[in-house]
N, CA, C and O of each residue as an XYZ file, in Angstrom:
240
protein
N      16.766     -0.206     22.815
C      15.449     -0.105     21.834
C      16.337     -0.014     20.465
O      17.246      0.795     20.283
N      15.829     -1.146     19.409
C      16.508     -1.574     18.395
C      15.824     -0.396     17.095
O      14.709      0.069     17.334
N      16.433     -0.033     15.962
C      16.045      0.935     14.861
C      14.870      0.063     14.399
O      14.752     -1.161     14.331
N      13.860      1.286     14.039
C      12.820      0.554     13.054
C      13.327      0.331     11.681
O      14.223      1.029     11.207
N      12.704     -0.729     10.979
C      13.543     -0.933     10.057
C      12.903      0.010      8.781
O      11.717      0.336      8.834
N      13.720      0.406      7.692
C      13.053      1.328      6.534
C      13.583      0.956      5.331
O      14.586      0.261      5.166
N      12.774      1.511      4.370
C      12.879      1.005      3.131
C      14.346      1.089      2.863
O      14.421      0.166      2.052
N      15.560      1.543      2.972
C      16.838      1.709      2.753
C      17.778      0.402      3.181
O      18.919      0.116      2.817
N      16.753     -0.373      4.207
C      17.500     -1.492      4.903
C      17.205     -2.505      3.791
O      16.485     -2.284      2.817
N      17.889     -3.702      4.074
C      17.773     -4.935      3.202
C      16.794     -6.164      3.396
O      16.664     -7.181      2.716
N      16.213     -5.782      4.433
C      14.871     -6.647      4.700
C      14.002     -6.368      5.571
O      14.593     -6.033      6.597
N      13.063     -6.338      5.679
C      11.395     -5.758      6.550
C      11.516     -6.903      7.597
O      12.081     -7.958      7.308
N      11.046     -6.699      8.655
C      10.787     -8.056      9.663
C      10.323     -8.947      9.033
O       9.760     -8.606      7.992
N      10.348    -10.277      9.336
C       9.958    -11.427      8.930
C      10.459    -11.735      7.440
O       9.802    -12.421      6.657
N      11.875    -11.069      7.091
C      12.488    -11.286      6.290
C      11.770    -10.974      4.530
O      12.233    -11.362      3.458
N      10.725    -10.282      4.749
C      10.005     -9.848      3.590
C      11.396     -8.943      2.894
O      12.339     -8.409      3.478
N      11.070     -9.029      1.395
C      11.947     -8.286      0.493
C      12.001     -6.764      0.610
O      10.927     -6.312      1.009
N      12.835     -5.944      0.405
C      12.979     -4.369      0.441
C      12.224     -3.803     -0.893
O      12.775     -3.887     -1.991
N      10.852     -3.184     -0.722
C      10.345     -2.220     -1.795
C      11.261     -1.744     -1.894
O      12.174     -1.614     -1.077
N      11.080     -1.127     -3.760
C      11.528      0.363     -4.204
C      10.351      1.220     -3.795
O       9.196      0.839     -3.983
N      10.669      2.455     -3.198
C       9.411      3.252     -2.764
C       9.280      3.868     -4.222
O       8.065      4.044     -4.318
N       9.870      4.302     -5.434
C       9.693      4.242     -6.496
C       8.476      4.070     -7.346
O       7.644      4.723     -7.975
N       8.869      2.625     -6.976
C       7.256      1.483     -7.523
C       6.164      1.626     -6.743
O       5.106      1.945     -7.286
N       6.219      1.422     -5.371
C       5.352      1.921     -4.359
C       4.188      3.450     -4.843
O       2.971      3.386     -5.020
N       5.049      4.659     -4.946
C       4.341      5.708     -5.006
C       3.998      5.574     -6.571
O       2.939      6.160     -6.798
N       4.632      4.905     -7.892
C       3.701      5.323     -9.264
C       2.438      4.084     -8.628
O       1.346      4.613     -8.835
N       2.258      2.919     -8.070
C       1.378      2.271     -7.686
C       0.335      3.206     -7.242
O      -0.630      3.439     -7.970
N       0.502      3.873     -5.842
C      -0.387      4.771     -5.449
C      -0.955      5.874     -6.626
O      -2.143      6.083     -6.874
N      -0.207      6.287     -7.044
C      -0.660      7.237     -8.256
C      -1.866      6.844     -9.049
O      -2.932      7.414     -9.284
N      -1.263      5.478     -9.447
C      -2.483      4.967    -10.677
C      -3.702      4.493     -9.599
O      -4.889      4.799     -9.703
N      -3.257      3.890     -8.828
C      -4.679      3.624     -7.658
C      -5.542      4.815     -7.842
O      -6.629      4.770     -8.418
N      -4.995      5.926     -7.309
C      -5.551      7.355     -7.095
C      -6.267      7.712     -7.999
O      -7.466      7.935     -7.832
N      -5.599      7.844     -9.238
C      -6.337      8.226    -10.759
C      -7.351      7.501    -10.793
O      -8.446      8.043    -10.944
N      -7.237      5.861    -10.641
C      -8.274      5.471    -11.073
C      -9.730      4.941    -10.223
O     -10.705      4.244    -10.505
N      -9.261      5.686     -9.069
C     -10.513      5.320     -7.900
C     -11.167      6.954     -7.950
O     -12.092      7.245     -7.192
N     -10.595      7.960     -8.904
C     -10.988      9.480     -8.789
C     -12.421      9.805     -8.474
O     -12.912     10.606     -7.678
N     -13.116      8.694     -9.589
C     -14.578      8.787     -9.666
C     -15.254      8.772     -7.938
O     -16.141      9.566     -7.622
N     -14.719      7.829     -7.015
C     -14.981      7.517     -5.878
C     -14.615      8.491     -4.645
O     -14.801      8.270     -3.448
N     -14.112      9.494     -5.181
C     -13.619     10.344     -4.256
C     -12.893     10.229     -3.333
O     -13.248     10.816     -2.311
N     -11.791      9.562     -3.297
C     -11.215      9.176     -1.735
C     -10.597     10.323     -1.175
O      -9.863     11.119     -1.760
N     -10.944     10.335     -0.034
C     -10.535     11.839      0.799
C      -8.949     11.551      1.237
O      -8.440     12.576      1.692
N      -7.987     10.332      1.209
C      -6.982     10.166      1.387
C      -6.495      9.058      1.023
O      -7.279      8.366      0.374
N      -5.341      8.572      1.228
C      -4.489      7.648      0.979
C      -5.441      6.135      2.392
O      -5.622      4.922      2.293
N      -5.620      6.701      2.993
C      -6.460      5.729      3.968
C      -7.478      5.064      3.198
O      -7.396      3.860      2.952
N      -8.702      5.985      2.693
C      -9.392      5.483      1.518
C      -9.211      4.620      0.654
O      -9.949      3.655      0.456
N      -8.231      4.887      0.074
C      -7.386      3.866     -0.832
C      -6.990      2.850     -0.613
O      -6.980      2.048     -1.548
N      -6.533      2.464      0.594
C      -6.255      1.356      1.041
C      -6.810      0.520      1.549
O      -6.633     -0.693      1.444
N      -7.758      1.252      2.332
C      -9.141      0.601      2.519
C      -9.677     -0.037      1.370
O      -9.624     -1.266      1.322
N     -10.076      0.468      0.635
C     -10.583     -0.222     -0.695
C      -9.754     -1.216     -1.393
O     -10.322     -2.128     -1.995
N      -8.293     -1.128     -1.374
C      -7.788     -2.382     -1.663
C      -7.885     -3.556     -0.954
O      -8.011     -4.652     -1.501
N      -7.818     -3.333      0.592
C      -7.896     -4.081      1.710
C      -9.226     -5.096      1.184
O      -9.156     -6.299      0.933
N     -10.433     -4.218      1.106
C     -11.708     -4.787      0.931
C     -11.784     -5.807     -0.563
O     -12.400     -6.873     -0.564
N     -11.023     -5.249     -1.836
C     -11.041     -5.855     -2.501
C     -10.206     -7.451     -2.701
O     -10.711     -8.410     -3.285
N      -8.827     -7.436     -2.058
C      -8.115     -8.609     -1.916
C      -8.887     -9.454     -0.144
O      -8.213    -10.201      0.565
N      -9.882     -9.178      0.068
C     -10.207     -9.859      1.297
C     -11.153    -11.112      1.132
O     -12.265    -10.734      0.761
N     -11.085    -12.282      1.264
C     -11.944    -13.295      1.267
C     -13.363    -13.041      1.918
O     -14.419    -13.637      1.707
N     -13.057    -11.867      2.867
C     -14.040    -11.527      3.907
C     -15.363    -11.298      3.536
O     -16.459    -11.651      3.971
N     -14.764    -10.271      2.155
C     -16.088     -9.529      1.343
C     -16.456    -10.096      0.305
O     -16.010     -9.414     -0.617
N     -17.289    -11.372     -0.295
C     -17.252    -11.921     -1.433
C     -18.073    -11.041     -2.307
O     -19.084    -10.439     -1.947
N     -17.504    -11.025     -3.562
C     -18.275    -10.055     -4.719
C     -17.643    -10.529     -5.765
O     -17.895    -10.092     -6.888
């Protein structure tokens, strides 16, 4: 069985470029702060919010 890709690797599956973890954590902190009035329970609530905002499936 192969090893799972990590942020320390060069690429993710499919050739996607590696992400800098500190940039991702900064982004999460900013989004969490901006959504505080919506009272997200956890990072899954925040991810769901971002998914809906970026989806063509939910017009608005």
